[in-house]
C-alpha positions as YAML, in Angstrom:
chain: A
units: angstrom
residues:
- id: 1
  name: MET
  ca: [58.58, 120.42, -141.98]
- id: 2
  name: ARG
  ca: [56.71, 117.18, -141.28]
- id: 3
  name: LEU
  ca: [53.82, 116.74, -138.87]
- id: 4
  name: GLY
  ca: [51.74, 113.66, -138.19]
- id: 5
  name: SER
  ca: [49.11, 112.76, -135.65]
- id: 6
  name: ALA
  ca: [50.95, 111.33, -132.64]
- id: 7
  name: GLY
  ca: [51.01, 111.42, -128.86]
- id: 8
  name: ASN
  ca: [52.25, 114.99, -128.83]
- id: 9
  name: THR
  ca: [49.59, 116.51, -131.13]
- id: 10
  name: GLY
  ca: [46.56, 116.12, -128.86]
- id: 11
  name: GLY
  ca: [47.66, 118.94, -126.57]
- id: 12
  name: PRO
  ca: [48.02, 121.53, -129.34]
- id: 13
  name: ALA
  ca: [44.65, 120.47, -130.78]
- id: 14
  name: LEU
  ca: [42.95, 120.93, -127.40]
- id: 15
  name: TYR
  ca: [44.72, 124.27, -126.85]
- id: 16
  name: ILE
  ca: [43.49, 125.54, -130.23]
- id: 17
  name: LEU
  ca: [39.94, 124.39, -129.55]
- id: 18
  name: GLU
  ca: [39.72, 125.86, -126.04]
- id: 19
  name: GLN
  ca: [41.98, 128.89, -126.04]
- id: 20
  name: LEU
  ca: [41.92, 130.10, -129.64]
- id: 21
  name: LYS
  ca: [38.52, 128.96, -130.90]
- id: 22
  name: GLN
  ca: [36.77, 129.24, -127.50]
- id: 23
  name: TYR
  ca: [35.02, 125.84, -127.50]
- id: 24
  name: ILE
  ca: [34.12, 123.93, -124.35]
- id: 25
  name: VAL
  ca: [35.85, 120.56, -124.66]
- id: 26
  name: LEU
  ca: [34.64, 117.45, -122.86]
- id: 27
  name: PHE
  ca: [35.89, 113.87, -122.66]
- id: 28
  name: ASP
  ca: [33.24, 111.15, -122.34]
- id: 29
  name: TYR
  ca: [33.79, 107.46, -121.72]
- id: 30
  name: ASP
  ca: [32.05, 104.27, -120.70]
- id: 31
  name: GLU
  ca: [33.51, 102.70, -117.58]
- id: 32
  name: ASP
  ca: [32.46, 99.23, -118.75]
- id: 33
  name: SER
  ca: [34.10, 99.35, -122.18]
- id: 34
  name: ASP
  ca: [36.87, 100.96, -124.22]
- id: 35
  name: TRP
  ca: [34.43, 103.49, -125.73]
- id: 36
  name: THR
  ca: [35.58, 107.12, -125.51]
- id: 37
  name: GLN
  ca: [34.81, 110.32, -127.35]
- id: 38
  name: TRP
  ca: [35.89, 113.93, -127.37]
- id: 39
  name: ILE
  ca: [33.22, 116.62, -127.57]
- id: 40
  name: ALA
  ca: [33.51, 120.30, -128.52]
- id: 41
  name: ILE
  ca: [30.61, 122.66, -127.80]
- id: 42
  name: LYS
  ca: [30.10, 126.28, -128.75]
- id: 43
  name: ASP
  ca: [26.76, 128.05, -128.91]
- id: 44
  name: ASP
  ca: [24.34, 125.55, -130.49]
- id: 45
  name: ARG
  ca: [27.09, 123.52, -132.22]
- id: 46
  name: GLN
  ca: [28.31, 120.14, -130.96]
- id: 47
  name: PHE
  ca: [31.10, 118.06, -132.46]
- id: 48
  name: PHE
  ca: [32.07, 114.47, -131.57]
- id: 49
  name: ALA
  ca: [35.26, 112.60, -132.45]
- id: 50
  name: GLU
  ca: [37.59, 109.82, -131.34]
- id: 51
  name: SER
  ca: [40.63, 112.08, -130.81]
- id: 52
  name: PRO
  ca: [41.44, 115.75, -130.16]
- id: 53
  name: GLU
  ca: [43.02, 115.97, -133.62]
- id: 54
  name: ALA
  ca: [39.90, 114.59, -135.32]
- id: 55
  name: LEU
  ca: [37.74, 116.91, -133.21]
- id: 56
  name: LEU
  ca: [39.73, 119.94, -134.37]
- id: 57
  name: GLY
  ca: [39.40, 118.70, -137.95]
- id: 58
  name: LEU
  ca: [35.61, 118.52, -137.68]
- id: 59
  name: VAL
  ca: [35.41, 121.99, -136.15]
- id: 60
  name: ASN
  ca: [37.58, 123.35, -138.96]
- id: 61
  name: ILE
  ca: [35.45, 121.65, -141.61]
- id: 62
  name: TYR
  ca: [32.35, 123.30, -140.18]
- id: 63
  name: GLU
  ca: [34.00, 126.70, -139.69]
- id: 64
  name: LEU
  ca: [35.31, 126.72, -143.27]
- id: 65
  name: MET
  ca: [32.27, 125.20, -144.98]
- id: 66
  name: GLY
  ca: [29.39, 126.29, -142.74]
- id: 67
  name: GLU
  ca: [26.00, 124.61, -142.83]
- id: 68
  name: ASN
  ca: [26.79, 123.21, -146.27]
- id: 69
  name: TRP
  ca: [29.80, 121.28, -144.95]
- id: 70
  name: ASN
  ca: [28.57, 118.05, -146.51]
- id: 71
  name: GLN
  ca: [28.26, 119.37, -150.06]
- id: 72
  name: TYR
  ca: [31.60, 117.71, -150.85]
- id: 73
  name: SER
  ca: [30.75, 114.33, -149.27]
- id: 74
  name: SER
  ca: [31.01, 112.70, -152.68]
- id: 75
  name: TYR
  ca: [34.20, 114.59, -153.61]
- id: 76
  name: ASP
  ca: [36.01, 112.53, -156.24]
- id: 77
  name: ARG
  ca: [39.16, 111.17, -154.56]
- id: 78
  name: LYS
  ca: [40.37, 108.86, -157.31]
- id: 79
  name: HIS
  ca: [43.16, 111.22, -158.33]
- id: 80
  name: ILE
  ca: [44.48, 111.17, -154.77]
- id: 81
  name: TYR
  ca: [44.51, 107.36, -154.60]
- id: 82
  name: ARG
  ca: [46.52, 107.22, -157.81]
- id: 83
  name: ARG
  ca: [49.34, 109.42, -156.48]
- id: 84
  name: ASN
  ca: [52.53, 107.72, -155.41]
- id: 85
  name: PRO
  ca: [53.58, 109.07, -151.99]
- id: 86
  name: ASN
  ca: [57.24, 108.40, -152.85]
- id: 87
  name: GLU
  ca: [57.07, 111.09, -155.51]
- id: 88
  name: PHE
  ca: [56.11, 113.73, -152.96]
- id: 89
  name: LEU
  ca: [57.68, 112.76, -149.63]
...
């Protein structure tokens, strides 16, 4: 199975946020520019992202990591950068 962020993944992300996770989802934009953002709100938590998929990702990060979500901000990624995608895909 292969899945990538595309035009048909926004709907499932919004469905999960609203129906399964029970967040209020909003779409905000500026009429005078290209600026847009997606917002998810639940209780006293607010999340902001540029796409429904990214918004779901942020919610999941918080739900899995809690208030200490940023403890891995400096997670060492060098081993990931050294991997050759052709060996795995």
